[in-house]
C-alpha positions in Angstrom: -52.5 24.2 -27.8 -48.7 24.7 -27.7 -46.3 22.0 -26.8 -43.6 24.3 -25.5 -43.8 26.9 -22.8 -42.2 30.2 -23.4 -39.4 30.8 -20.8 -39.6 34.2 -19.1 -36.4 36.2 -19.0 -34.8 36.2 -15.6 -35.1 39.6 -13.8 -32.2 41.3 -12.3 -31.7 40.5 -8.6 -33.1 43.2 -6.3 -31.1 44.1 -3.1 -33.5 45.2 -0.4 -30.9 46.9 1.8 -29.5 49.2 -1.0 -31.0 52.3 -2.4 -32.3 52.1 -5.9 -31.3 54.7 -8.5 -34.6 56.6 -8.4 -34.3 56.9 -4.6 -30.9 58.6 -4.7 -30.4 62.3 -5.3 -27.9 62.9 -8.1 -27.5 59.3 -8.9 -25.3 59.8 -11.9 -22.8 61.8 -9.9 -22.9 59.8 -6.7 -22.1 56.5 -8.3 -18.8 57.7 -9.8 -15.8 56.8 -7.7 -12.4 58.1 -8.7 -9.7 55.6 -8.0 -6.9 58.1 -7.2 -7.4 61.1 -5.0 -5.6 63.0 -2.2 -5.7 60.0 0.0 -4.0 57.8 -2.5 -1.4 60.5 -3.2 -0.8 60.6 0.6 -0.1 56.9 0.6 2.4 57.4 -2.3 4.2 60.1 -0.3 4.2 57.9 2.8 5.8 55.0 0.9 8.5 57.3 -0.5 9.2 58.9 2.9 9.2 55.7 5.1 11.4 53.0 3.6 9.9 50.4 6.0 6.5 50.7 4.3 8.1 50.2 0.8 10.1 47.2 2.0 7.0 45.6 3.6 5.0 45.9 0.4 7.8 44.7 -1.8 8.5 41.7 0.4 4.8 40.8 0.5 4.6 40.7 -3.3 7.8 38.5 -3.5 6.7 36.1 -0.7 3.3 35.5 -2.4 5.1 32.7 -4.3 4.3 31.0 -7.6 1.7 28.6 -8.8 1.0 25.8 -11.3 -2.0 25.2 -13.5 -3.7 21.8 -14.1 -6.0 21.1 -17.0 -7.8 17.9 -18.0 -6.3 18.2 -21.5 -2.6 17.6 -21.4 -1.9 19.6 -24.6 -3.9 22.5 -23.3 -2.0 22.5 -20.0 1.3 22.5 -21.8 0.4 25.4 -24.1 -1.2 27.3 -21.2 2.0 27.0 -19.1 4.0 28.3 -22.0 1.7 31.2 -22.4 1.8 32.1 -18.7 5.6 31.9 -18.7 6.2 34.1 -21.8 3.2 36.4 -22.1 4.1 40.1 -22.6 3.5 42.3 -19.5 3.4 46.0 -19.9 6.4 47.4 -21.9 9.4 45.7 -20.5 8.3 42.5 -18.6 7.4 39.0 -19.4 5.4 36.3 -17.5 2.3 36.4 -15.5 4.3 36.5 -12.3 5.5 40.0 -13.2 1.9 41.1 -13.8 0.7 39.6 -10.5 3.5 41.3 -8.5 2.5 44.7 -9.8 -1.2 43.9 -9.5 -0.8 42.9 -5.8 1.4 45.9 -5.0 -1.2 48.2 -6.5 -4.0 46.4 -4.5 -2.2 46.7 -1.2 -1.1 50.3 -1.9 -4.4 51.8 -3.0 -6.9 49.1 -2.0 -8.0 48.6 -5.7 -6.2 47.0 -8.6 -7.1 47.1 -12.3 -5.6 45.2 -15.1 -6.5 44.3 -18.7 -6.1 41.4 -21.1 -5.0 42.7 -24.5 -6.1 40.3 -27.3 -4.5 40.0 -30.7 -5.9 42.0 -33.6 -7.6 38.9 -35.0 -8.9 37.9 -31.6 -7.3 34.4 -31.6 -5.3 34.7 -28.4 -4.1 37.1 -25.7 -1.2 39.3 -26.8 -0.3 40.7 -23.4 -1.3 41.8 -19.9 -1.4 45.4 -18.9 -1.4 47.0 -15.4 -3.7 50.1 -15.6 -2.8 53.4 -14.1 -5.5 54.2 -11.5 -5.2 58.0 -12.2 -6.8 57.4 -15.6 -9.7 55.4 -14.3 -12.8 55.7 -12.1 -15.4 53.2 -11.0 -19.1 53.5 -11.7 -21.7 51.5 -9.8 -24.1 49.8 -12.1 -27.8 49.6 -12.0 -27.6 46.9 -9.2 -25.2 46.7 -6.3 -23.6 43.7 -8.0 -22.5 45.6 -11.1 -19.3 47.6 -11.3 -18.2 49.5 -14.4 -14.6 50.6 -15.0 -14.5 53.9 -16.8 -11.7 55.8 -18.6 -11.3 59.5 -18.0 -11.2 61.5 -21.2 -9.5 64.8 -21.8 -12.7 66.7 -21.3 -13.0 65.5 -17.7 -15.7 63.0 -18.4 -15.6 59.3 -17.9 -16.6 56.7 -20.5 -17.2 53.0 -19.9 -14.6 50.7 -21.5 -15.8 49.0 -24.7 -14.9 45.4 -23.7 -15.5 45.0 -19.9 -14.9 41.2 -20.2 -11.2 41.9 -20.7 -10.9 44.0 -17.5 -9.4 42.5 -14.3 -10.6 44.2 -11.1 -10.0 43.5 -7.4 -11.0 45.4 -4.3 -9.3 44.9 -0.9 -11.7 44.7 2.0 -14.3 47.1 0.6 -16.6 48.8 3.0 -20.3 47.8 3.0 -22.0 49.3 0.0 -18.8 50.5 -1.6 -17.1 49.3 -4.8 -13.7 50.7 -4.0 -11.3 48.8 -1.7 -9.5 50.0 1.4 -5.7 50.5 1.3 -3.5 48.5 3.6 -1.8 51.8 4.6 -5.0 53.4 5.9 -4.3 54.8 9.4 -0.5 55.0 8.8 -0.1 58.6 7.5 -0.5 60.1 11.0 2.1 57.7 12.5 4.4 58.3 9.6 4.1 62.0 10.1 5.1 61.8 13.7 8.0 59.4 12.9 9.4 61.8 10.3 9.2 64.6 12.7 11.3 62.6 15.2 13.9 61.8 12.5 14.0 65.4 11.3 14.6 66.6 14.9 17.4 64.0 15.3 19.1 65.3 12.2 18.8 68.9 13.3 20.2 68.1 16.8 23.1 66.2 15.3 23.8 69.0 12.9 23.9 71.4 15.9 25.7 69.2 18.4 27.7 66.9 16.2 29.3 69.8 14.3 31.0 71.2 17.3 30.9 74.9 17.8 33.1 76.8 20.2 32.6 79.9 22.4 35.9 81.9 22.9 35.7 84.3 25.8 38.3 87.0 26.5 38.3 88.7 29.9 40.5 91.8 30.1 42.5 92.4 33.3 43.1 95.9 34.5 42.7 99.3 32.8 45.4 98.6 30.2 43.7 95.5 28.9 40.3 97.2 28.8 41.7 99.9 26.6 42.9 97.4 24.1 40.0 94.9 24.6 38.4 95.5 21.2 41.7 95.1 19.3 42.7 92.0 21.2 39.2 90.5 20.7 39.6 91.1 16.9 43.0 89.5 16.8 41.8 86.5 18.8 38.8 86.0 16.5 41.1 86.2 13.4 43.6 83.7 14.8 40.8 81.3 16.0 39.1 81.4 12.6 42.4 80.6 10.9 43.1 77.7 13.3 39.6 76.2 12.7 39.7 76.5 8.9 39.1 73.1 7.3 42.0 71.5 5.4 44.7 73.3 7.4 45.6 70.3 9.5 46.6 70.7 13.1 47.0 74.3 14.0 47.9 75.9 17.3 46.1 78.8 18.8 48.1 81.3 20.9 46.4 84.0 22.9 47.5 86.4 25.7 45.3 87.2 28.7 42.4 85.4 30.3 41.0 83.4 27.3 38.5 80.6 27.9 37.3 78.2 25.2 34.1 76.1 25.7 32.1 73.8 23.4 28.6 75.1 22.7 26.0 72.5 23.7 28.4 70.1 25.4 26.3 70.1 28.6 23.0 69.5 26.7 21.8 66.0 26.2 19.9 64.9 23.1 16.5 63.3 23.9 16.4 59.5 23.7 14.4 58.6 20.7 14.6 54.8 20.9 11.4 54.2 22.9 9.1 56.5 20.9 10.5 55.4 17.6 10.0 51.8 18.5 6.4 52.4 19.6 5.7 54.0 16.2 7.4 51.2 14.3 5.5 48.6 16.3 2.2 50.2 15.1 3.4 50.3 11.5 4.6 46.7 11.5 1.3 45.5 13.1 -0.7 47.2 10.3 1.5 45.9 7.5 1.4 42.3 8.8 5.1 41.6 8.2 7.2 40.0 11.0 9.8 42.5 12.4 12.8 40.2 11.6 12.0 40.4 7.9 12.4 44.1 8.1 15.7 44.0 9.9 14.2 44.7 13.4 15.6 42.4 16.0 12.7 42.6 18.5 11.8 38.9 18.9 14.6 37.2 20.7 13.1 33.8 21.0 12.8 31.1 18.3 9.2 30.3 19.3 8.1 33.9 18.8 9.7 34.1 15.4 7.9 30.8 14.4 4.5 32.2 15.5 5.1 35.4 13.5 6.0 33.2 10.5 2.7 31.3 10.9 0.8 34.6 10.9 2.6 35.8 7.8 1.6 32.5 6.1 -2.1 33.1 6.8 -1.8 36.7 5.5 -0.2 35.5 2.2 -2.9 32.8 1.8 -5.6 35.5 2.1 -3.8 37.5 -0.7 -3.6 34.4 -2.8 -7.4 34.0 -2.5 -7.8 37.5 -3.9 -5.5 36.7 -6.8 -7.2 33.3 -7.6 -10.2 34.9 -9.6 -7.8 37.0 -11.6 -5.6 34.1 -12.6 -8.7 32.0 -13.3 -10.1 34.6 -15.6 -6.9 35.0 -17.6 -6.5 31.2 -18.0 -10.1 30.6 -19.0 -10.0 33.5 -21.5 -6.9 32.0 -23.1 -8.4 28.5 -23.2 -11.6 29.8 -24.8 -9.7 31.8 -27.4 -7.6 28.7 -28.3 -10.6 26.3 -28.5 -10.0 24.3 -25.3 -12.4 23.6 -22.5 -12.5 26.3 -19.8 -11.5 23.9 -17.0 -8.4 24.9 -15.1 -7.2 24.5 -11.5 -4.8 26.8 -9.8 -2.2 25.0 -7.5 -0.1 27.3 -5.4 3.3 26.3 -4.3 4.0 25.9 -0.6 5.2 29.2 0.8 8.4 27.7 2.3 10.1 24.4 3.1 9.5 25.0 6.8 5.8 25.0 6.2 6.0 21.7 4.5 7.9 20.2 7.4 5.4 21.6 9.9 2.4 20.2 7.9 4.1 16.8 7.6 4.7 16.7 11.4 1.0 17.7 12.0 -0.2 14.9 9.7 2.1 12.4 11.5 0.8 13.4 14.9 -2.8 13.2 13.7 -2.2 9.7 12.4 -0.6 8.6 15.6 -3.5 10.0 17.6 -6.0 8.2 15.4 -4.0 4.9 15.8 -4.1 5.3 19.6 -7.8 6.0 19.6 -8.4 2.9 17.4 -6.3 0.7 19.7 -8.2 1.9 22.8 -11.6 1.4 21.1 -10.4 -2.1 20.1 -9.6 -3.0 23.7 -13.0 -1.8 24.9 -14.9 -4.0 22.5 -16.1 -7.3 24.0 -14.1 -10.3 22.9 -16.0 -13.0 21.1 
């Protein structure tokens, strides 16, 4: 009779609402998800064509703020802070903040971000952090809906799983149900951007036509004598007018004989007012990007209260992005602590987004304390006296 019972290995969790590999046709092909396609290239073109989109993404990455780390071991915390401040990032950057800015920008732009922790050759620590190019990667769904494999595209057009998946950093922004790939923040904006660019192009063409003034010179011959020499006089008038309008000649007089009339072409035409349609399109774009208009140089909100409410909404947006970055920072810190022989206990403490938020929170705590005090005094008066 044995004294110990053999422990059965835990089976992989089975998701009842997802198709199993044997139930899908062409499973090996269906589970591969390229990270960059025509849709992502369209987002890149939109960012280059509409400066407001680029400004919103850049401001979001800068407004995300910085953070502090807290470890039970004082020595581990001090060395970890030094590592995060001076770690090599890509080819020309230093510090984890640079890595996170690029990582978040990639996440918002394409809906998916991939990074890598590069260890030293002897495996004793982390040598640097690398932001991967999504065009070189594709995702592959694992055997269960909880597994995601990051694969590297080879020159032969195939995809191979990375050798050390524990060193990969992966985040998806609002993925659709059953999908491993995230959704870009710019989804839905290419159509609006296309219409906006058409309006700007037409404005430029109209100003090129109307702004660069063109003249119509009309000569009306009087009598039979003028009609006989109408062609010659028209040629002379054209030569003199061309000479008078040559650039760089300064002020020049134009002298003509006969009934000559000069009019500006297009002077009576009025250019369409583009302020209202452009503002409607920009309102839709700003609403999708989640950035208050005044941060993008748009003076739409004229009241102080409205600007304050927009700042509160921006704060909630930034906090949601911080929650997406927390697992990435935790994984980097725990990997470094493990490699350097420290306990893998670390806490991420984000700095307050702005001083204004600190004042608002302090006022809210004060009002709550005053309300609790008043409730306690009222309850005290209601109690029967001994």
